[in-house]
ZADOMI-960037 format. One line per field, with one value per residue (C-alpha): residue in three letters; z, x, y. Coordinates in steps of 0.5 Angstrom, whole numbers, m for minus. Layout:
type	c(ALA|...);
w	c(Z|...);
u	c(X|...);
v	c(Y|...);
! end
This chain:
type	c(MET|LEU|GLU|VAL|ALA|GLY|SER|LEU|ARG|TYR|PHE|GLY|GLY|ARG|TRP|LYS|PHE|LEU|SER|ARG|LEU|ARG|ALA|GLY|LEU|GLY|ASN|LEU|GLY|LEU|SER|ALA|CYS|ILE|GLY|GLU|ALA|PRO|VAL|ALA|ARG|ALA|ALA|LEU|TRP|LEU|ALA|ARG|GLY|ASP|GLY|GLY|ARG|LEU|ASP|ALA|GLN|PRO|VAL|ALA|VAL|LEU|GLY|LEU|ASP|PRO|PRO|SER|GLN|ALA|LEU|LEU|ALA|ASP|LEU|GLY|VAL|LYS|THR|ILE|GLY|ALA|LEU|LEU|ARG|LEU|PRO|ARG|ASP|GLY|VAL|ALA|GLN|ARG|PHE|GLY|ALA|ASP|LEU|LEU|GLU|GLN|LEU|ASP|GLN|ALA|ARG|GLY|ARG|MET|PRO|GLU|ALA|ARG|GLU|PHE|PHE|ALA|PRO|PRO|ALA|ARG|PHE|ALA|ALA|ARG|LEU|GLU|LEU|PRO|ALA|PRO|VAL|ARG|GLU|ALA|ALA|SER|ALA|LEU|PHE|ALA|ALA|ARG|ARG|LEU|LEU|VAL|GLN|MET|GLU|GLY|PHE|LEU|ALA|ALA|ARG|GLN|ALA|GLY|VAL|ARG|ALA|PHE|SER|LEU|ALA|LEU|LEU|HIS|GLU|ASP|ALA|PRO|ALA|THR|GLU|VAL|ARG|VAL|GLY|LEU|ALA|ALA|PRO|GLY|ARG|ALA|ALA|GLU|HIS|PHE|ALA|ARG|LEU|LEU|ARG|GLU|ARG|LEU|GLY|ALA|LEU|VAL|LEU|ARG|SER|PRO|ILE|ALA|ALA|ILE|ARG|ILE|GLU|ALA|GLY|ASP|LEU|GLU|HIS|LEU|ARG|GLN|ARG|SER|LYS|ASN|LEU|PHE|ASP|ASP|ARG|SER|GLY|GLY|GLU|GLU|GLU|TRP|LEU|ARG|LEU|VAL|GLU|ARG|LEU|GLN|ALA|ARG|LEU|GLY|SER|GLY|ALA|VAL|HIS|GLY|LEU|ASP|THR|GLN|GLU|ASP|HIS|ARG|PRO|GLU|ARG|ALA|PHE|CYS|ARG|VAL|ALA|PHE|ALA|ILE|ARG|ASP|LEU|ASN|ALA|LYS|GLN|GLN|LYS|LYS|ASP|MET|GLN|ASN|GLU|ASN|ASN|GLY|PRO|ARG|PRO|LEU|TRP|LEU|LEU|GLU|PRO|PRO|ARG|ARG|LEU|ALA|GLU|GLY|GLU|PHE|VAL|LEU|LEU|ALA|GLY|PRO|GLU|ARG|ILE|GLU|SER|GLY|TRP|TRP|ASP|GLY|ALA|GLU|ALA|ARG|ARG|ASP|TYR|PHE|ILE|ALA|ARG|THR|GLY|GLU|ALA|SER|LEU|ALA|TRP|ILE|TYR|ARG|GLU|ARG|GLU|GLY|GLY|TRP|PHE|LEU|HIS|GLY|TYR|PHE|ALA);
w	c(29|32|40|39|47|48|41|42|46|40|35|39|42|40|34|31|31|28|23|20|20|16|11|11|9|3|0|0|m4|2|5|12|18|24|31|37|44|50|48|41|40|42|37|31|33|33|26|23|26|26|31|37|43|44|47|41|35|31|33|26|28|32|25|28|23|19|24|30|27|25|32|35|30|32|40|38|40|35|39|43|49|48|48|54|58|56|62|61|62|56|51|53|52|45|42|46|51|46|45|52|52|46|50|56|52|48|55|58|63|60|57|49|47|40|36|33|26|24|17|12|11|3|1|m6|m8|m14|m17|m23|m27|m28|m36|m40|m40|m46|m43|m38|m34|m33|m29|m24|m21|m19|m17|m11|m8|m8|m5|0|2|2|6|12|11|12|18|22|21|22|16|9|2|m2|m9|m11|m18|m21|m26|m32|m33|m40|m43|m49|m48|m42|m36|m37|m31|m28|m22|m18|m14|m8|m5|2|5|5|6|4|m1|m4|m5|m9|m13|m15|m17|m21|m25|m28|m30|m33|m37|m41|m42|m49|m48|m52|m50|m46|m38|m35|m28|m24|m19|m14|m10|m5|m1|3|8|12|19|18|23|25|26|31|28|29|35|30|24|20|13|10|7|8|6|6|1|m3|m4|m6|m12|m14|m13|m18|m23|m23|m24|m30|m33|m30|m25|m30|m31|m24|m19|m14|m14|m9|m9|m9|m8|m14|m17|m24|m24|m29|m24|m17|m17|m18|m18|m12|m10|m6|1|7|10|17|17|22|19|12|16|19|12|9|15|14|7|4|1|m6|m7|m12|m14|m18|m23|m22|m30|m33|m41|m43|m47|m46|m52|m55|m55|m59|m56|m57|m55|m47|m42|m36|m29|m24|m24|m25|m21|m23|m23|m24|m23|m26|m28|m25|m29|m36|m36|m34|m33|m33|m33|m31|m29|m30|m29|m35|m39|m45|m52|m50|m43|m39|m33|m35|m32|m37|m37|m41|m42|m41|m48|m51|m53|m49|m47|m44|m38|m35|m33|m27|m30);
u	c(m21|m21|m21|m25|m27|m22|m25|m32|m33|m28|m33|m39|m41|m43|m48|m44|m38|m41|m45|m38|m35|m40|m40|m32|m33|m38|m33|m28|m33|m33|m39|m38|m42|m40|m40|m39|m37|m33|m28|m25|m27|m34|m34|m31|m37|m42|m40|m40|m47|m53|m50|m55|m54|m48|m52|m56|m51|m51|m45|m43|m40|m34|m31|m30|m28|m34|m33|m34|m40|m43|m43|m46|m52|m52|m53|m58|m53|m55|m53|m47|m52|m54|m46|m45|m50|m46|m42|m35|m31|m35|m34|m26|m26|m30|m28|m21|m19|m18|m26|m27|m21|m24|m31|m28|m24|m31|m34|m28|m26|m20|m15|m13|m7|m7|m1|m2|m2|4|2|8|12|10|3|1|m6|m9|m16|m18|m24|m30|m30|m24|m24|m22|m22|m16|m21|m26|m21|m22|m28|m24|m18|m22|m23|m16|m14|m19|m15|m9|m12|m13|m7|m3|m8|m6|1|0|4|3|6|9|8|4|4|m2|m1|m6|m5|m7|m7|m3|1|6|3|2|5|2|6|3|7|5|8|7|6|m2|m6|m13|m17|m21|m15|m11|m17|m17|m10|m11|m17|m12|m7|m12|m16|m10|m8|m9|m9|m6|m10|m16|m15|m16|m13|m10|m5|m3|3|6|13|17|12|13|10|4|4|m3|m5|m10|m17|m18|m23|m27|m26|m22|m22|m17|m13|m5|1|m3|m9|m3|1|m6|m6|1|m1|m7|m3|3|m2|m5|2|7|12|17|13|11|16|20|26|32|39|45|52|55|57|55|48|45|47|46|39|36|29|26|20|14|14|12|18|20|21|26|30|30|31|38|40|39|43|49|49|54|50|52|56|51|44|41|35|29|29|35|36|37|42|45|44|50|50|53|57|52|46|47|49|53|50|54|59|63|62|67|65|71|68|67|74|73|67|68|64|68|66|70|66|65|58|55|48|46|40|39|36|29|29|30|34|39|44|50|57|63|67|74|76|70|64|58|52|45|44|38|33|31|25);
v	c(m37|m30|m28|m22|m20|m15|m11|m11|m5|m1|m4|m2|m8|m15|m14|m9|m12|m19|m14|m11|m18|m21|m14|m15|m22|m20|m15|m20|m25|m30|m34|m36|m39|m35|m39|m35|m38|m37|m42|m43|m50|m49|m43|m48|m53|m48|m45|m52|m53|m48|m43|m45|m48|m52|m58|m58|m59|m65|m70|m69|m62|m66|m68|m75|m81|m85|m91|m87|m83|m90|m92|m86|m87|m94|m92|m87|m81|m75|m69|m67|m66|m74|m75|m72|m76|m82|m85|m82|m89|m92|m86|m86|m94|m94|m87|m85|m81|m75|m74|m73|m68|m64|m64|m61|m56|m54|m53|m49|m55|m56|m51|m51|m48|m46|m43|m35|m34|m30|m26|m26|m20|m19|m19|m24|m26|m28|m29|m33|m29|m32|m30|m27|m20|m16|m9|m7|m2|m8|m12|m6|m9|m16|m12|m9|m15|m17|m9|m10|m17|m13|m7|m12|m15|m8|m6|m13|m11|m3|m2|1|1|6|1|m5|m8|m11|m17|m18|m26|m28|m35|m34|m28|m26|m22|m15|m11|m5|m2|4|8|12|19|17|10|8|2|5|0|6|10|4|3|10|10|4|6|12|7|2|7|8|1|m3|m10|m15|m21|m22|m23|m30|m28|m22|m22|m17|m16|m11|m12|m7|m6|1|3|7|12|14|21|24|27|34|35|40|36|41|39|44|39|40|36|29|32|35|28|25|29|28|20|21|25|20|15|18|22|17|18|21|27|29|29|34|37|38|41|37|39|41|48|47|50|45|39|43|40|33|29|26|23|27|25|28|31|33|40|41|36|40|46|43|40|47|51|46|47|52|58|60|66|70|69|64|64|59|59|55|54|47|48|55|59|63|70|75|81|87|83|85|90|87|89|85|80|76|70|64|57|52|44|38|36|29|26|29|35|40|47|53|60|67|68|75|79|82|86|83|86|84|88|81|80|75|70|69|67|67|61|61|59|61|65|68|64|65|60|63|69|72|76);
! end
């Protein structure tokens, strides 16, 4: 049961709302009989009946026990209207005061308190397939139904998720888990389906699929953005993140990731992998202003591992810059760094170990 009077204007009126409701139920694979009335109990009885006038509905929609239904039949009472024309005292004596109370509630003469449904904080849904599926990509059609359910679940909570998992359930083998990650919280079923298609396309099944299950937790509040008055489709960060998500779904999260700096003087440990996300530019600038800048320039291209150099392979141009760090983690570095010109006419970043030789660590150009 849904209270929708306050939403009719948003959806464009009663008929458009009912049309979208029926279409949404169809997308979920559900068939439904819809009844609408000013009060919940009358709507319930209309949904059980033919959706016409309340007085014209058969008494079967009341959900009475078989003896009460048989007694009404013996009295020749076939509709709710005929039941309402009976003396109230006689109805209460034969069927109990509870039936009179329900009739008054259905006509809006008595209030009816109902408890609101609170959706769980975690989404989980399972779907049995009508026949075994032998190709992973073929399971996407069935998964769309569960993705639409998850979108509705998230929309009701004004939330999104950064990841969800699809379990392909087999009759004679352990479940195959497919995890899909997002660069930013989302809830659009079509976007989820595109990412899932990339993952399923490269998956080889060990056994036919008998059922599927989709789960998602760790809900995040999803901030809605106002649309541009002139429908500006220039893209921006969100379109960039959608591209990143598709690449991660196809290549794996380990192959597509972001980089950020971290506090470590050793060049090879001064950066770390991070997940892509829409960041607060002001907060990022404040973080940069708080960090101590390096004493010298740093190349964008570092060699891993550094390449050993002979004495005659370079010409020193600037330096040294001394770096001594890492004594606490077993990877101590004691180096003097220089900017140098190598034999290939490249501008390089080289260092000499305090007790060792020369090494090429990176290129400026």
